[in-house]
C-alpha positions in Angstrom: 167.0 -53.2 81.1 169.2 -51.8 78.3 170.8 -54.1 75.7 174.5 -54.4 75.3 175.7 -51.4 73.2 178.2 -51.7 70.4 179.9 -48.7 68.9 181.7 -49.1 65.6 184.4 -46.5 64.9 186.7 -46.2 61.9 190.3 -44.9 62.5 193.4 -45.6 64.6 192.3 -48.1 67.2 195.1 -47.1 69.6 194.0 -43.4 69.4 190.3 -44.4 69.9 191.1 -46.5 72.9 193.3 -43.8 74.4 190.6 -41.1 74.0 187.9 -43.2 75.5 189.9 -45.0 78.3 191.6 -41.8 79.4 188.4 -39.8 79.6 187.8 -38.7 83.2 184.3 -40.0 83.2 185.1 -43.4 81.6 184.8 -45.2 85.0 182.9 -48.2 83.6 184.1 -51.3 81.8 184.2 -51.3 78.1 185.7 -53.9 75.7 187.5 -53.2 72.5 187.6 -55.7 69.6 188.2 -55.9 65.8 186.3 -57.8 63.1 188.6 -59.7 60.8 186.2 -58.9 57.9 186.3 -55.1 58.7 189.8 -54.4 60.0 189.3 -50.7 59.6 186.5 -50.7 62.2 187.1 -50.8 66.0 184.2 -52.0 68.1 183.7 -50.6 71.5 181.2 -52.7 73.6 179.5 -51.6 76.8 176.8 -53.1 78.9 174.8 -50.5 80.9 172.5 -53.2 82.4 169.6 -51.3 83.9 171.6 -48.4 85.2 170.4 -45.2 83.5 173.1 -43.1 85.2 175.9 -45.2 83.8 174.3 -45.0 80.4 174.2 -41.3 80.6 177.9 -41.2 81.6 178.8 -43.4 78.6 176.7 -41.2 76.2 178.5 -38.1 77.7 181.9 -39.7 76.8 180.7 -40.6 73.3 179.3 -37.0 72.8 182.6 -35.5 73.8 184.5 -37.9 71.5 182.3 -37.0 68.6 182.9 -33.3 69.1 186.6 -33.8 69.5 186.9 -35.9 66.4 184.3 -34.5 64.0 183.5 -30.9 64.9 186.4 -29.1 63.1 185.7 -31.3 60.0 182.0 -30.5 60.0 182.6 -26.8 60.6 185.1 -26.7 57.7 182.6 -28.3 55.4 180.0 -25.6 56.3 182.5 -22.9 55.6 183.5 -24.5 52.3 179.9 -24.8 51.1 178.3 -21.7 52.5 181.0 -19.1 52.5 182.8 -19.7 49.2 183.8 -16.1 48.9 186.2 -16.5 51.8 189.8 -17.5 51.0 191.4 -20.7 52.4 193.5 -18.5 54.7 190.4 -16.7 56.0 188.6 -20.0 56.7 191.6 -21.3 58.6 191.6 -18.1 60.8 187.9 -18.5 61.4 188.3 -22.1 62.5 191.0 -21.0 65.0 188.6 -18.6 66.6 186.0 -21.2 67.7 186.9 -20.7 71.3 185.6 -17.2 71.3 182.1 -18.6 71.4 182.8 -21.4 73.8 180.7 -19.8 76.6 177.8 -18.7 74.5 174.6 -20.2 76.0 173.0 -20.9 72.6 175.9 -22.0 70.4 178.8 -22.5 72.9 180.5 -25.8 73.7 178.0 -26.9 76.3 175.0 -26.2 74.0 176.6 -28.2 71.2 177.6 -31.1 73.5 174.0 -31.2 74.8 172.7 -31.5 71.2 175.0 -34.4 70.5 174.3 -36.0 73.8 170.5 -36.0 73.3 170.9 -37.4 69.7 173.2 -40.2 70.9 171.1 -41.0 73.9 167.8 -41.2 71.9 169.5 -43.4 69.3 171.0 -45.9 71.8 167.7 -46.3 73.6 166.3 -47.7 70.4 169.4 -49.3 68.7 172.1 -51.6 70.2 174.7 -50.9 67.4 175.9 -47.5 66.3 178.4 -46.9 63.4 179.8 -43.5 64.3 180.6 -42.2 60.8 177.0 -43.0 59.6 175.5 -41.6 62.8 177.4 -38.3 62.5 176.5 -38.0 58.8 172.8 -38.6 59.1 171.6 -38.3 62.7 173.0 -35.1 64.1 170.7 -32.5 62.4 170.2 -30.4 65.6 173.9 -30.3 66.1 174.6 -29.4 62.5 172.1 -26.6 62.9 174.1 -25.2 65.9 177.3 -25.5 63.9 175.7 -23.5 61.0 174.8 -20.8 63.5 178.3 -21.0 65.0 179.9 -20.6 61.6 177.7 -17.6 60.9 178.7 -16.0 64.2 182.4 -16.7 63.6 182.3 -15.3 60.1 180.5 -12.2 61.2 183.0 -11.6 63.9 185.9 -12.2 61.6 184.6 -9.8 59.0 183.8 -7.2 61.7 187.4 -7.6 63.1 188.8 -7.2 59.6 186.8 -4.1 58.9 187.9 -2.7 62.3 191.6 -3.2 61.4 191.0 -1.5 58.1 189.3 1.4 59.9 192.2 1.8 62.4 194.7 1.7 59.5 192.8 4.4 57.7 192.6 6.7 60.8 196.4 6.1 61.3 197.0 7.3 57.8 194.9 10.5 58.3 196.8 11.2 61.5 200.2 10.7 59.9 199.5 13.0 57.0 198.5 15.9 59.3 201.1 18.7 59.6 202.0 20.5 61.7 201.0 18.3 64.7 200.5 19.9 68.1 202.7 18.5 70.9 199.8 17.3 73.1 196.3 17.6 74.3 194.5 16.8 77.6 191.2 15.0 77.5 189.0 15.1 80.6 186.3 12.4 80.8 183.3 14.1 82.5 181.4 12.2 85.1 178.0 13.1 83.6 179.1 12.2 80.0 181.1 14.1 77.4 184.6 15.3 77.3 186.6 18.5 77.8 189.7 19.2 75.7 192.7 21.3 76.8 195.8 22.3 74.8 199.3 21.9 76.1 199.0 25.3 77.8 196.0 24.0 79.7 193.6 26.3 77.7 190.1 24.9 77.3 189.6 24.4 73.5 186.5 22.2 73.7 184.1 24.6 72.1 186.5 25.6 69.3 187.2 21.9 68.5 183.6 20.9 68.6 182.4 23.9 66.6 184.3 22.6 63.5 181.9 19.6 63.5 178.6 21.0 64.8 176.2 23.6 63.5 174.5 25.6 66.2 173.5 24.2 69.5 173.0 20.4 69.4 172.0 18.0 72.1 174.5 15.2 71.9 174.0 11.6 72.9 176.8 9.7 74.6 177.6 7.9 71.3 177.7 11.2 69.5 180.2 12.5 72.0 182.4 9.5 71.4 182.3 9.9 67.6 183.0 13.7 68.0 186.0 13.0 70.3 187.7 10.7 67.8 186.9 13.1 64.9 188.5 16.0 66.8 191.6 14.0 67.7 192.1 12.8 64.1 191.8 16.5 63.0 194.2 17.8 65.7 196.5 14.8 65.3 198.4 15.6 68.6 201.7 13.9 69.2 200.6 13.0 72.7 197.2 12.5 74.4 196.7 12.6 78.1 193.5 11.1 79.5 192.4 12.5 82.8 189.7 11.2 85.2 189.8 7.8 83.6 187.5 6.4 86.2 184.6 8.1 84.3 185.2 6.2 81.1 182.2 4.3 79.9 183.3 3.3 76.4 186.6 1.5 76.9 186.7 0.3 73.3 186.8 3.9 72.2 190.0 4.6 74.1 191.5 1.3 72.9 190.9 2.5 69.4 192.4 5.9 70.1 195.5 4.2 71.6 195.9 2.1 68.5 195.4 4.9 66.1 198.0 7.0 67.9 200.5 4.1 68.2 200.5 4.1 72.0 201.0 7.8 72.3 198.1 8.0 74.7 198.7 8.0 78.5 196.3 7.8 81.4 196.7 10.2 84.3 196.6 8.6 87.8 195.8 11.9 89.4 197.2 15.4 89.1 196.5 19.1 90.0 194.6 19.4 86.7 192.3 16.5 87.7 191.6 18.2 91.1 190.9 21.5 89.4 188.5 20.1 86.8 186.4 17.8 89.1 
């Protein structure tokens, strides 16, 4: 049989009661009280009796409450101490992006909640009173480890995104300084990989375009073809780009980048005589 559990929480008692009472899994009786000697602490009492399932439900509610109340604060502290080179604005942007990792099996929400759940459950099986601030500060090492990995992932993603934006901006600059710019080109995405390039008169200029970047006969990988295509387009700097046989596209990020670099002057063909001719 489990002892009666008392949870001591500092903060707005009305907010604490609202978060716990309104939780969809809080279907068991809890009592809320205050100690005249410590008015800043709200005590939540719960008697699980010998019902392990009810105890697990209670711990689940507490785990979610801990994440809801403390996670942003803990993550901010990690960013402040570990990534001092980032500006306050950058750190705020990184904190806003936490949902991008919510489904990650290793550091996502469920993984973090499980780490908190196990720590709380193990503690309450041995102790009948838990003061939440102290517990979070000293007893959640596995959870803090996950938060450190989460912070690392978020920072890496933020920096990569920032570098990508700078890369797109640089390519835009190169395109805009080209003169004169041809009216348009047609890009055919080949089913077996690679691309064919036609000018506005429908002349195949693939070999000529690629020759400016290749020496002799070279066996190109799919990634090399992608790099070559964007290099050709930046050099040509066409005013309009028509993409044919879009169903063959494998690297969608490449065409998203091309669209951004050319400020939306890229259009996908839904089927035309050229597509039929070049199948």
